[in-house]
C-alpha positions as CSV (number, residue, x, y, z in Angstrom):
1,M,0.0,0.0,0.0
2,F,0.9,3.7,-0.3
3,Q,3.1,5.0,2.5
4,E,1.9,8.6,2.0
5,V,-1.4,9.9,0.8
6,R,-2.2,13.5,-0.1
7,I,-5.7,14.8,0.5
8,L,-6.7,17.6,-1.9
9,R,-9.8,19.7,-1.5
10,Y,-11.1,21.6,-4.5
11,L,-13.4,24.6,-4.1
12,T,-14.6,27.6,-6.2
13,E,-14.5,31.1,-4.9
14,R,-17.8,33.0,-4.5
15,S,-19.7,29.7,-5.0
16,F,-22.0,27.5,-2.9
17,D,-18.9,25.9,-1.5
18,A,-18.6,28.6,1.1
19,Y,-22.1,27.8,2.5
20,I,-21.3,24.1,2.5
21,Y,-18.2,24.5,4.5
22,Q,-19.9,26.9,6.9
23,L,-22.5,24.2,7.6
24,L,-19.7,21.7,8.1
25,E,-17.8,24.0,10.4
26,N,-20.7,24.6,12.7
27,K,-21.7,20.9,12.6
28,Q,-18.1,20.0,13.6
29,R,-18.1,22.5,16.4
30,F,-21.4,21.3,17.8
31,I,-20.4,17.6,17.6
32,N,-17.1,18.3,19.4
33,Q,-18.9,20.1,22.2
34,I,-21.2,17.0,22.7
35,V,-18.6,14.3,22.3
36,S,-15.8,15.8,24.4
37,N,-18.1,16.2,27.4
38,K,-15.7,18.6,29.0
39,P,-15.1,22.3,29.6
40,P,-13.3,24.4,27.0
41,A,-9.7,23.5,26.2
42,R,-7.1,24.1,28.8
43,R,-4.1,23.3,26.8
44,M,-2.9,24.6,23.4
45,E,-3.0,21.1,21.8
46,D,-6.7,20.9,22.7
47,V,-7.7,23.5,20.1
48,D,-10.3,22.0,17.8
49,V,-8.2,21.4,14.6
50,S,-11.1,20.1,12.5
51,S,-13.3,23.1,13.1
52,E,-10.4,25.5,12.4
53,M,-9.6,23.8,9.2
54,L,-13.2,23.9,8.0
55,R,-13.4,27.6,9.0
56,Q,-10.4,28.5,6.9
57,I,-11.6,26.5,3.9
58,K,-14.9,28.3,4.2
59,A,-13.2,31.7,4.3
60,L,-11.1,30.9,1.2
61,A,-14.2,29.8,-0.7
62,T,-15.9,33.2,-0.1
63,G,-13.1,35.1,-1.9
64,D,-13.8,38.0,0.5
65,P,-10.6,39.2,2.2
66,R,-12.7,40.3,5.2
67,V,-13.9,36.8,5.8
68,I,-10.4,35.4,5.4
69,R,-9.1,38.0,7.9
70,K,-11.9,37.1,10.3
71,S,-11.1,33.4,10.1
72,E,-7.4,34.2,10.9
73,L,-8.4,36.3,13.8
74,D,-10.9,33.7,15.2
75,T,-8.1,31.1,15.2
76,E,-5.6,33.5,16.9
77,I,-8.2,34.6,19.5
78,T,-9.0,31.0,20.4
79,K,-5.3,30.3,21.0
80,L,-4.8,33.5,23.0
81,R,-7.8,32.7,25.2
82,I,-6.3,29.3,26.0
83,I,-3.0,30.9,26.8
84,K,-4.9,33.4,29.1
85,R,-6.7,30.5,30.9
86,Q,-3.3,28.9,31.4
87,Y,-2.0,32.2,32.8
88,Q,-5.0,32.5,35.2
89,A,-4.5,28.9,36.3
90,Q,-0.9,29.6,37.0
91,Q,-1.7,32.7,39.0
92,F,-4.1,30.6,41.1
93,R,-1.4,28.1,41.8
94,L,1.0,30.8,42.8
95,Q,-1.5,32.3,45.2
96,K,-1.9,28.8,46.8
97,I,1.8,28.5,47.2
98,I,2.1,31.9,48.8
99,E,-0.8,31.0,51.2
100,S,0.4,27.5,52.2
101,V,4.2,27.4,51.9
102,P,5.1,29.6,54.9
103,Q,3.1,27.3,57.3
104,E,4.8,24.2,55.7
105,I,8.2,25.7,56.1
106,Q,7.5,26.5,59.8
107,E,6.4,22.9,60.5
108,L,9.5,21.6,58.7
109,R,11.8,23.8,60.7
110,K,10.1,22.6,63.9
111,K,10.6,19.0,62.8
112,A,14.2,19.6,61.9
113,D,14.8,21.0,65.4
114,L,13.2,18.0,67.0
115,Y,15.4,15.7,64.9
116,G,18.4,17.7,66.0
117,R,17.6,17.3,69.7
118,D,17.1,13.5,69.3
119,H,20.4,13.2,67.4
120,T,22.4,15.1,70.0
121,A,20.9,13.0,72.8
122,A,21.4,9.7,70.9
123,E,25.1,10.5,70.1
124,E,26.0,11.0,73.7
125,V,24.5,7.6,74.6
126,M,25.9,5.7,71.6
127,E,29.4,6.9,72.2
128,Q,29.4,4.6,75.2
129,G,28.8,1.5,73.0
130,F,25.7,-0.6,72.5
131,R,23.3,-0.4,75.4
132,I,19.6,-1.1,75.3
133,T,17.1,-1.2,78.2
134,V,14.3,-3.8,78.3
135,G,12.1,-3.4,81.3
136,D,14.3,-2.3,84.2
137,E,17.4,-4.1,82.9
138,E,20.2,-2.8,80.7
139,Y,21.8,-5.1,78.1
140,T,25.0,-4.8,76.1
141,D,24.8,-8.0,74.1
142,K,22.5,-7.9,71.1
143,A,21.5,-11.6,71.1
144,T,20.5,-11.5,74.8
145,A,18.7,-8.2,74.4
146,W,16.6,-9.5,71.5
147,A,15.8,-12.7,73.4
148,V,14.5,-10.6,76.3
149,L,12.7,-8.1,74.1
150,V,10.6,-10.7,72.2
151,P,8.4,-11.8,75.1
152,R,8.0,-8.1,76.1
153,L,6.8,-7.3,72.6
154,Q,4.3,-10.2,72.7
155,E,3.0,-9.1,76.0
156,A,2.6,-5.5,74.9
157,M,0.9,-6.5,71.7
158,S,-1.8,-8.3,73.6
159,L,-2.8,-5.1,75.3
160,E,-5.2,-2.6,73.9
161,D,-3.1,0.3,74.9
162,K,0.5,-0.5,73.9
163,K,3.0,0.2,76.6
164,E,6.6,1.0,76.5
165,V,8.8,-2.1,76.3
166,G,12.3,-0.5,76.6
167,S,14.5,2.3,75.5
168,F,17.5,2.8,73.3
169,A,19.8,5.9,72.7
170,G,17.4,8.0,74.8
171,L,14.4,7.0,72.7
172,H,11.4,5.1,74.2
173,I,10.4,1.9,72.4
174,F,6.8,1.0,71.6
175,P,5.4,-1.8,69.5
176,E,2.9,-1.2,66.7
177,F,1.3,-3.8,64.4
178,N,0.2,-2.8,60.9
179,P,-2.7,-5.1,59.9
180,Y,-2.7,-3.9,56.3
181,E,1.0,-4.9,55.8
182,S,0.9,-7.7,58.4
183,A,4.1,-6.2,59.8
184,L,5.4,-5.4,63.2
185,F,7.1,-2.0,63.7
186,L,9.0,-0.6,66.6
187,I,8.3,3.1,67.2
188,L,11.2,5.0,68.8
189,V,9.8,8.1,70.5
190,G,11.9,11.1,71.6
191,E,11.2,14.6,70.6
192,A,10.1,13.1,67.3
193,R,8.9,9.6,66.2
194,Y,10.9,7.1,64.2
195,S,9.6,3.8,62.8
196,C,11.6,0.7,62.0
197,E,10.1,-2.6,60.7
198,M,10.9,-5.8,62.4
199,K,11.6,-9.0,60.3
200,R,11.6,-12.7,61.1
201,D,15.4,-12.9,61.4
202,G,15.9,-12.6,65.1
203,V,18.8,-10.6,66.4
204,K,19.2,-8.7,63.1
205,N,16.3,-6.6,64.3
206,I,18.6,-5.0,66.9
207,D,20.8,-3.8,64.0
208,R,17.6,-2.3,62.4
209,I,17.0,-0.4,65.6
210,I,20.5,0.9,65.6
211,R,20.3,1.8,61.9
212,C,17.0,3.7,62.5
213,V,18.8,5.9,65.0
214,N,21.9,6.4,62.8
215,E,19.6,7.6,60.0
216,I,18.4,10.6,62.0
217,P,21.1,12.9,60.5
218,E,19.8,12.0,57.0
219,K,16.3,13.0,58.1
220,I,17.7,16.3,59.3
221,K,19.5,16.8,55.9
222,G,16.4,15.8,53.9
223,T,14.2,18.2,55.9
224,Q,16.6,21.1,55.5
225,E,16.8,20.5,51.7
226,R,13.0,20.4,51.6
227,I,12.9,23.8,53.4
228,E,15.4,25.3,50.9
229,R,13.3,24.1,47.9
230,L,10.1,25.6,49.5
231,E,11.9,28.9,50.2
232,N,13.0,29.1,46.6
233,Q,9.5,28.2,45.4
234,F,8.0,30.8,47.6
235,A,10.4,33.5,46.4
236,K,9.7,32.6,42.8
237,A,5.9,32.7,43.4
238,Q,6.2,36.2,45.1
239,D,8.1,37.4,42.1
240,E,5.6,36.1,39.5
241,I,2.3,36.7,41.3
242,G,0.3,39.6,40.0
243,R,2.2,39.9,36.7
244,P,-0.2,41.1,34.0
245,F,-1.1,38.8,31.1
246,G,1.5,39.8,28.5
247,K,-0.8,39.4,25.5
248,E,-3.9,41.1,26.9
249,Q,-3.7,44.1,24.7
250,E,-3.1,42.0,21.6
251,L,-6.2,39.9,22.5
252,Q,-8.4,42.9,23.0
253,D,-7.3,44.5,19.7
254,M,-8.2,41.3,17.9
255,I,-11.6,41.0,19.6
256,R,-12.4,44.6,18.6
257,E,-11.3,43.9,15.0
258,V,-13.5,40.8,14.8
259,T,-16.4,42.6,16.3
260,R,-16.1,45.3,13.6
261,L,-15.8,42.6,10.8
262,N,-18.9,40.8,12.2
263,L,-20.9,44.0,11.9
264,E,-19.6,44.7,8.4
265,L,-20.4,41.2,7.3
266,N,-23.6,40.9,9.3
267,L,-22.4,37.5,10.5
268,D,-24.0,37.8,14.0
269,A,-27.4,37.6,12.5
270,E,-26.7,35.0,9.8
271,E,-24.5,32.4,11.5
272,P,-26.4,29.3,12.8
273,L,-26.6,28.9,16.6
274,V,-23.8,27.0,18.2
275,V,-23.7,26.3,21.9
276,P,-21.3,29.1,23.3
277,E,-18.2,28.0,25.1
278,Q,-18.1,28.8,28.8
279,D,-15.1,29.4,31.0
280,E,-16.3,27.0,33.6
281,L,-19.2,24.5,34.0
282,Q,-21.9,25.5,36.4
283,P,-22.4,23.1,39.4
284,E,-25.5,21.5,37.9
285,E,-23.8,21.1,34.5
286,A,-20.7,19.6,36.1
287,E,-22.9,17.1,37.9
288,Y,-24.7,16.2,34.6
289,A,-21.4,15.8,32.8
290,K,-20.3,13.1,35.2
C-alpha cells in the first residue's frame, strides 16, 4: 500500500462551496462540544483542529478578504484565550503557594529542630557503646537483648493500649502492628517519632533499631533540603504573582477587529446557533457531565 497519501480539497471562490463549508464547520463545532463532554480546552493542543480547518476553507471559498481575515483572527483569538486561561490557572497556583508554603516551612523547621535534639541526645549515649534497656534491665549483648525483648513485645501487643517495652539511645520503644501490611514495627519516641520494621530474622532486628537511630542525620538533611526548595519556590511565586497577562492588549485588539468585521459582514445575524463556550461549567452542568 501507499506510505503517504495527499488529500486535496477543491473549491470555487464565490460559490455555494462557502455555504457548504460553513455548515460543516458549525456541525463539527457542535459535535465536538457534545462528544468531548468537558469544559473548553485548557491546553494549546486541545484546540479544535477540525473546526479551524473547515473555517479556513470556508473563508477561502468566499473570496472575500474580510472573511479570510476574520477566520485568521478567530483562530488566533482561540489560541490566546487558551493561553490566558493557562496564565490564570498559574496565578491561582502561585496564590496557593504563597498562602500554604510559609506554614509548611514553619512545620518543617520545627521537625528539623526535634530531629536535631534527638540526634544530640542519641550521640551522647551511643558513644558509650551498644546499650539497650528492656524493662528495668540494661543489656550490652545484642542476642541477649533480643531474646529478652521478644516476650515483652508479645505481652505488649496483647494489650489494647500499647505500653513502652524499653529504651535505646534515649528513645522510648513502643510496638505497633500494621494489619494492612501484616508487619510489626517498633516506634522510637523522643522529641520526634521514628519507625523501623521488624523482620523474622531474630537478632538482626537489633541492627535495624541501631540503623534507625543512625539515619536521624539523614532525616535532618532531607528536611533542610526540603525547606530550601520551598523557600525558593515561595520567592519565585512572590516574584511572578500579579504579573499582568502579556498578550492582553493583543487579544483585546483582535476582539475589537473581529467585532467590527462581524458588523460589516452581518455575521452575527446569519450564522447558525452553536452552543457558546463557557469558561467554567456550572455546578449542575458539572454534575450532569459526570
